[in-house]
GUZA-968162 format. One record per residue (C-alpha): residue in one letter; x negated, y negated, z. Coordinates in steps of 0.02 Angstrom, whole numbers, plus 50000, padded with zeros to 5 digits. Layout:
GUZA-968162
ATOM res    xx    yy    zz
ATOM   A     X     Y     Z
...
***
This chain:
GUZA-968162
ATOM res    xx    yy    zz
ATOM   M 51819 50300 51820
ATOM   R 51903 50428 51709
ATOM   P 51859 50453 51524
ATOM   V 52019 50363 51477
ATOM   D 51963 50211 51577
ATOM   L 51805 50196 51473
ATOM   A 51895 50234 51311
ATOM   R 52034 50107 51333
ATOM   E 51918 49955 51336
ATOM   H 51852 49994 51162
ATOM   G 52003 50077 51081
ATOM   L 51918 50247 51081
ATOM   S 51985 50420 51116
ATOM   T 51939 50512 51275
ATOM   Q 51863 50647 51164
ATOM   A 51745 50517 51091
ATOM   I 51686 50474 51266
ATOM   R 51652 50657 51303
ATOM   N 51562 50675 51136
ATOM   Y 51452 50525 51174
ATOM   E 51403 50602 51340
ATOM   D 51367 50770 51262
ATOM   A 51258 50683 51131
ATOM   G 51155 50593 51264
ATOM   I 51221 50422 51219
ATOM   L 51294 50407 51393
ATOM   P 51206 50472 51549
ATOM   A 51274 50634 51620
ATOM   A 51431 50609 51724
ATOM   E 51465 50679 51895
ATOM   R 51603 50810 51910
ATOM   T 51742 50827 52035
ATOM   V 51772 50990 52126
ATOM   H 51898 51029 51989
ATOM   G 51772 50996 51851
ATOM   Y 51836 50827 51793
ATOM   R 51710 50697 51735
ATOM   T 51692 50539 51838
ATOM   Y 51609 50386 51765
ATOM   T 51533 50232 51845
ATOM   P 51503 50052 51793
ATOM   L 51333 50112 51731
ATOM   H 51420 50223 51604
ATOM   A 51529 50078 51551
ATOM   Q 51373 49972 51522
ATOM   A 51292 50113 51423
ATOM   L 51445 50125 51312
ATOM   R 51446 49938 51282
ATOM   A 51261 49942 51239
ATOM   F 51283 50084 51114
ATOM   L 51433 50007 51026
ATOM   S 51340 49842 51019
ATOM   L 51185 49924 50942
ATOM   V 51280 50013 50802
ATOM   P 51320 49862 50690
ATOM   G 51139 49807 50684
ATOM   H 51045 49971 50687
ATOM   G 51168 50099 50620
ATOM   H 51250 50244 50711
ATOM   Q 51103 50364 50697
ATOM   M 50971 50240 50754
ATOM   A 51083 50175 50895
ATOM   T 51107 50355 50952
ATOM   S 50919 50387 50954
ATOM   I 50888 50226 51052
ATOM   M 51015 50272 51185
ATOM   Q 50953 50450 51197
ATOM   A 50777 50387 51227
ATOM   V 50836 50266 51362
ATOM   N 50939 50397 51450
ATOM   R 50796 50520 51459
ATOM   G 50685 50384 51534
ATOM   A 50581 50355 51377
ATOM   T 50604 50167 51367
ATOM   E 50446 50142 51264
ATOM   D 50513 50262 51133
ATOM   A 50675 50163 51128
ATOM   L 50581 49999 51105
ATOM   R 50477 50076 50965
ATOM   L 50636 50130 50875
ATOM   I 50704 49953 50891
ATOM   D 50542 49884 50818
ATOM   E 50557 50004 50671
ATOM   S 50734 49947 50639
ATOM   H 50682 49764 50643
ATOM   G 50540 49807 50524
ATOM   Q 50665 49882 50402
ATOM   L 50770 49724 50409
ATOM   L 50615 49620 50371
ATOM   D 50574 49733 50223
ATOM   D 50752 49712 50159
ATOM   R 50737 49523 50172
ATOM   R 50575 49525 50074
ATOM   T 50654 49636 49942
ATOM   L 50798 49514 49924
ATOM   Q 50677 49369 49906
ATOM   A 50579 49463 49773
ATOM   V 50738 49506 49678
ATOM   E 50798 49325 49684
ATOM   A 50630 49263 49619
ATOM   A 50627 49394 49482
ATOM   L 50804 49352 49426
ATOM   R 50763 49166 49421
ATOM   D 50617 49205 49306
ATOM   L 50733 49308 49196
ATOM   A 50862 49171 49169
ATOM   P 50804 49125 48992
ATOM   V 50790 49305 48933
ATOM   P 50970 49333 48873
ATOM   Q 50945 49190 48750
ATOM   E 50815 49291 48655
ATOM   R 50872 49368 48492
ATOM   G 50810 49509 48386
ATOM   D 50726 49673 48425
ATOM   T 50546 49712 48465
ATOM   F 50435 49864 48468
ATOM   I 50335 49937 48611
ATOM   G 50166 49866 48558
ATOM   P 50216 49682 48542
ATOM   L 50318 49692 48702
ATOM   A 50174 49769 48799
ATOM   R 50055 49635 48736
ATOM   R 50178 49497 48782
ATOM   L 50183 49558 48962
ATOM   G 49999 49605 48974
ATOM   I 50032 49789 49010
ATOM   R 49996 49951 48918
ATOM   P 50123 50040 48807
ATOM   A 50098 50192 48918
ATOM   T 50169 50091 49063
ATOM   L 50327 50055 48965
ATOM   R 50345 50238 48923
ATOM   K 50326 50281 49108
ATOM   W 50461 50155 49153
ATOM   E 50573 50232 49021
ATOM   N 50548 50405 49098
ATOM   A 50595 50332 49267
ATOM   G 50758 50261 49195
ATOM   L 50708 50079 49212
ATOM   V 50729 50042 49027
ATOM   R 50821 50132 48888
ATOM   P 50763 50076 48715
ATOM   R 50848 50153 48567
ATOM   R 50751 50246 48434
ATOM   D 50737 50203 48250
ATOM   P 50825 50349 48163
ATOM   Q 50693 50357 48024
ATOM   T 50529 50325 48114
ATOM   G 50573 50373 48293
ATOM   Y 50493 50211 48355
ATOM   R 50562 50133 48514
ATOM   I 50663 49975 48482
ATOM   Y 50689 49854 48626
ATOM   S 50841 49740 48620
ATOM   A 50853 49575 48715
ATOM   A 50939 49667 48858
ATOM   D 50798 49795 48860
ATOM   V 50670 49655 48867
ATOM   R 50766 49582 49014
ATOM   D 50756 49749 49105
ATOM   V 50571 49767 49067
ATOM   R 50534 49592 49130
ATOM   L 50631 49624 49290
ATOM   A 50538 49787 49319
ATOM   H 50373 49699 49284
ATOM   Q 50411 49563 49411
ATOM   L 50457 49687 49547
ATOM   R 50310 49801 49512
ATOM   R 50195 49652 49533
ATOM   G 50280 49625 49700
ATOM   G 50229 49800 49754
ATOM   Y 50397 49888 49737
ATOM   L 50406 50070 49687
ATOM   L 50494 50131 49531
ATOM   E 50625 50221 49634
ATOM   Q 50663 50057 49724
ATOM   I 50678 49961 49562
ATOM   A 50788 50084 49466
ATOM   P 50949 50049 49565
ATOM   L 50932 49862 49538
ATOM   I 50906 49883 49350
ATOM   A 51061 49991 49345
ATOM   Q 51157 49855 49436
ATOM   V 51099 49723 49312
ATOM   R 51160 49833 49170
ATOM   S 51329 49869 49248
ATOM   A 51354 49684 49287
ATOM   G 51321 49639 49105
ATOM   G 51170 49531 49143
ATOM   V 51087 49427 49277
ATOM   A 51216 49289 49305
ATOM   P 51354 49401 49375
ATOM   L 51234 49461 49510
ATOM   E 51231 49292 49597
ATOM   S 51382 49335 49704
ATOM   T 51306 49506 49741
ATOM   L 51147 49423 49804
ATOM   C 51250 49304 49912
ATOM   D 51341 49454 49987
ATOM   W 51175 49542 50014
ATOM   Q 51107 49390 50106
ATOM   A 51264 49379 50213
ATOM   R 51249 49563 50261
ATOM   L 51066 49540 50311
ATOM   S 51112 49389 50417
ATOM   A 51253 49487 50499
ATOM   R 51132 49629 50539
ATOM   G 51010 49507 50616
ATOM   R 51145 49430 50726
ATOM   A 51209 49602 50775
ATOM   M 51034 49653 50825
ATOM   L 51026 49503 50942
ATOM   K 51191 49554 51021
ATOM   G 51135 49734 51036
ATOM   A 50971 49682 51117
ATOM   A 51063 49580 51249
ATOM   D 51182 49722 51294
ATOM   L 51043 49851 51294
ATOM   D 50939 49741 51409
ATOM   A 51088 49729 51527
ATOM   Y 51100 49919 51527
ATOM   L 50914 49937 51561
ATOM   C 50928 49816 51708
ATOM   A 51078 49913 51775
ATOM   R 50980 50077 51764
ATOM   E 50833 49999 51855
ATOM   S 50948 49932 51989
ATOM   C 51029 50102 52012
ATOM   G 50857 50182 52022
ATOM   R 50803 50064 52160
ATOM   V 50962 50097 52257
ATOM   T 50941 50285 52240
ATOM   S 50760 50276 52292
ATOM   T 50800 50169 52443
ATOM   T 50946 50271 52508
ATOM   G 50873 50439 52464
ATOM   N 50707 50434 52553
ATOM   G 50779 50410 52727
ATOM   M 50652 50273 52766
ATOM   A 50718 50107 52705
ATOM   T 50862 50029 52796
ATOM   E 50949 49864 52789
ATOM   G 50862 49805 52946
ATOM   N 50682 49824 52886
ATOM   H 50699 49726 52722
ATOM   A 50608 49560 52718
***
């Protein structure tokens, strides 16, 4: 097959096919006497496997997986797949923790009035120093009393503190929590985030399904490589012939 034959099936350019080979995503192609690349059904299967891996694992991880397979390091490829599945599981757990935290926060916007750092810390069972640390990390932004300089926490600030407290209890790092707090602020509260959480769940489910598809196509490619290896070994050693097979 020519590069254009591989490219046409997937709507790619011939240059993309050459780039994939140069990157180790496809096995090295044979060359004609005039230097043209010639591809086989094995290359077609490799391309299908790579394009199938990308939606679930991402372009970089899919590239690393295929590079490992093509250099014969199948165990390395399987380890990379396990790492990617582990990341998906972590993302699912994060989503569950966020959903639980937001459910607990539902009554918070009904609170009225301001509070100071000491009463708020006592209410949550944490130290004022912890609230100051969260403020430095950008998780909460209380205003200051112009005369005393004391921190004043509004109802929205209390909401942010409670959300941070819930996620910290779940083991999440401050740098993981900060983007969510920012999203709550930009959404104007917790309720508008429901659609965002539904979209998040849908994306995780799509990744999981894509990983299943990628695993099936990669397994087909691995089987094709093993089959080609057996054929090469049989025809190349000059010993096995069709007549002496059981």
